C-alpha positions as CSV (number, residue, x, y, z in Angstrom):
1,M,-6.5,15.4,22.9
2,S,-2.7,16.1,22.6
3,F,-0.9,17.7,19.5
4,S,0.7,14.5,18.6
5,E,-3.0,12.8,18.5
6,L,-4.3,15.5,16.4
7,I,-1.4,15.5,13.8
8,S,0.1,11.8,13.7
9,P,-2.7,10.2,12.0
10,L,-2.4,13.0,9.3
11,V,1.3,12.7,8.6
12,G,1.1,8.9,8.9
13,R,-1.5,8.9,6.1
14,L,0.3,11.3,4.0
15,V,3.6,9.2,4.3
16,L,1.7,6.0,3.3
17,A,-0.1,7.8,0.7
18,W,3.4,9.2,-0.9
19,F,4.4,5.7,-0.9
20,F,1.5,4.4,-2.9
21,I,1.3,7.0,-5.1
22,S,5.0,7.7,-6.0
23,A,5.4,3.6,-6.6
24,S,2.7,3.7,-8.8
25,L,3.9,6.3,-11.0
26,A,7.4,4.6,-11.0
27,L,5.8,1.3,-12.1
28,G,4.0,3.2,-15.0
29,A,7.0,4.8,-16.0
30,H,9.0,1.7,-16.0
31,W,5.8,-0.1,-17.6
32,S,7.9,-2.5,-20.1
33,S,10.6,-3.5,-17.4
34,T,7.8,-4.2,-14.8
35,I,5.6,-6.1,-17.1
36,A,9.0,-8.3,-17.9
37,L,9.5,-8.8,-14.0
38,M,5.9,-9.6,-13.9
39,T,6.5,-12.2,-16.6
40,F,9.3,-13.7,-15.1
41,K,7.7,-14.4,-11.8
42,G,4.8,-16.0,-13.5
43,M,2.2,-13.5,-13.1
44,P,-0.7,-14.4,-15.5
45,A,-2.0,-11.4,-17.7
46,P,0.6,-9.0,-16.4
47,A,-0.4,-6.0,-18.3
48,V,-4.0,-6.1,-16.9
49,L,-2.8,-6.9,-13.3
50,L,-0.1,-3.9,-13.5
51,A,-2.9,-1.5,-14.9
52,G,-5.5,-2.4,-12.1
53,A,-2.4,-2.1,-9.5
54,I,-1.5,1.3,-10.5
55,V,-5.2,2.4,-10.7
56,L,-5.6,0.8,-7.1
57,M,-2.6,2.3,-5.5
58,I,-3.3,5.9,-7.0
59,L,-7.0,5.7,-5.9
60,G,-5.9,4.1,-2.1
61,G,-3.2,7.0,-1.9
62,I,-5.5,9.7,-3.0
63,S,-8.2,8.1,-0.2
64,L,-5.3,8.3,2.5
65,A,-4.3,11.5,1.8
66,L,-7.4,13.2,2.0
67,G,-8.9,10.9,4.7
68,F,-11.8,10.2,2.4
69,H,-13.2,6.7,2.9
70,A,-10.0,5.9,4.2
71,R,-10.8,2.8,6.2
72,V,-12.0,1.2,2.7
73,G,-8.8,2.7,0.9
74,A,-6.5,1.4,3.7
75,L,-8.2,-2.2,3.6
76,L,-8.0,-2.3,-0.3
77,L,-4.2,-1.4,-0.1
78,F,-3.8,-3.8,2.8
79,A,-4.9,-6.8,0.7
80,F,-3.0,-5.7,-2.3
81,T,0.2,-5.3,-0.4
82,I,0.0,-8.7,1.1
83,I,-1.1,-10.3,-2.1
84,A,1.6,-8.5,-4.4
85,S,4.4,-9.1,-1.8
86,V,3.5,-12.9,-1.6
87,M,3.5,-13.1,-5.4
88,M,6.4,-10.8,-6.3
89,H,8.7,-11.1,-3.2
90,A,8.6,-15.0,-2.3
91,Y,12.0,-14.9,-0.8
92,W,11.5,-18.4,0.5
93,K,11.6,-19.8,-3.1
94,I,15.1,-18.4,-3.8
95,D,17.5,-21.0,-2.7
96,N,20.4,-20.7,-5.4
97,N,21.1,-16.9,-5.0
98,A,21.8,-15.6,-1.3
99,I,21.9,-11.9,-2.3
100,A,18.4,-12.1,-4.5
101,R,17.0,-14.0,-1.6
102,A,18.1,-11.1,0.8
103,D,16.9,-8.4,-1.2
104,D,13.3,-10.0,-1.9
105,Y,13.3,-10.7,2.0
106,E,13.8,-6.9,2.5
107,I,11.1,-5.9,0.2
108,F,8.8,-8.1,1.7
109,V,9.3,-7.4,5.5
110,R,9.2,-3.4,4.4
111,N,5.7,-4.4,2.6
112,I,4.4,-6.5,5.7
113,A,5.0,-3.6,7.8
114,I,3.5,-1.1,5.4
115,A,0.4,-3.4,5.6
116,G,0.4,-3.2,9.5
117,G,0.4,0.6,9.1
118,L,-2.5,0.2,6.9
119,L,-4.3,-2.0,9.3
120,L,-4.1,0.7,12.0
121,I,-6.0,3.0,9.9
122,V,-8.6,0.3,9.0
123,G,-9.2,-0.2,12.7
124,M,-8.8,3.4,14.1
125,G,-9.8,5.5,11.2
126,A,-8.5,8.7,9.4
127,G,-8.3,10.6,12.3
128,P,-9.4,14.4,13.1
129,F,-7.8,16.1,10.1
130,S,-9.7,14.0,7.2
131,I,-12.6,14.3,5.3
132,D,-14.0,11.4,7.0
133,N,-14.1,12.8,10.4
134,Q,-15.7,15.9,9.2
135,M,-18.5,13.9,7.8
136,G,-19.0,11.6,10.9
137,G,-17.2,8.7,9.5
138,G,-13.9,8.7,11.3
139,K,-15.0,7.4,14.5
140,K,-16.2,3.9,15.2
141,K,-19.9,3.5,15.6
142,G,-21.3,1.6,18.3
């Protein structure tokens, strides 16, 4: 196994973990404005959904960082990312403001790319430098 095959899964997981953990901290730090945005976007029970999102993002990020149940963590973050992107960044519904539409499109596309990276972890596992791999769960059984 080459050096890049050894280290790439670890670095990729750490980058994704950093993204979700730092985003969750930012959401928590800007609680009121995030609630206002979610209300504006028509989200039901925004405080409950935001609290759940923050917990999911932190736990999923820790799962990725440690490579502990990384496939499950990545799958949950994948589903969350898709749902949140469709609900919060529905650029196709914005027709009267080209700048707002472009901004939401950019965020939507970025999130879909992140979801693709998460699917790689779901399919391929956490890699050699992970708790999953040390416990025998990092490889596909079959």
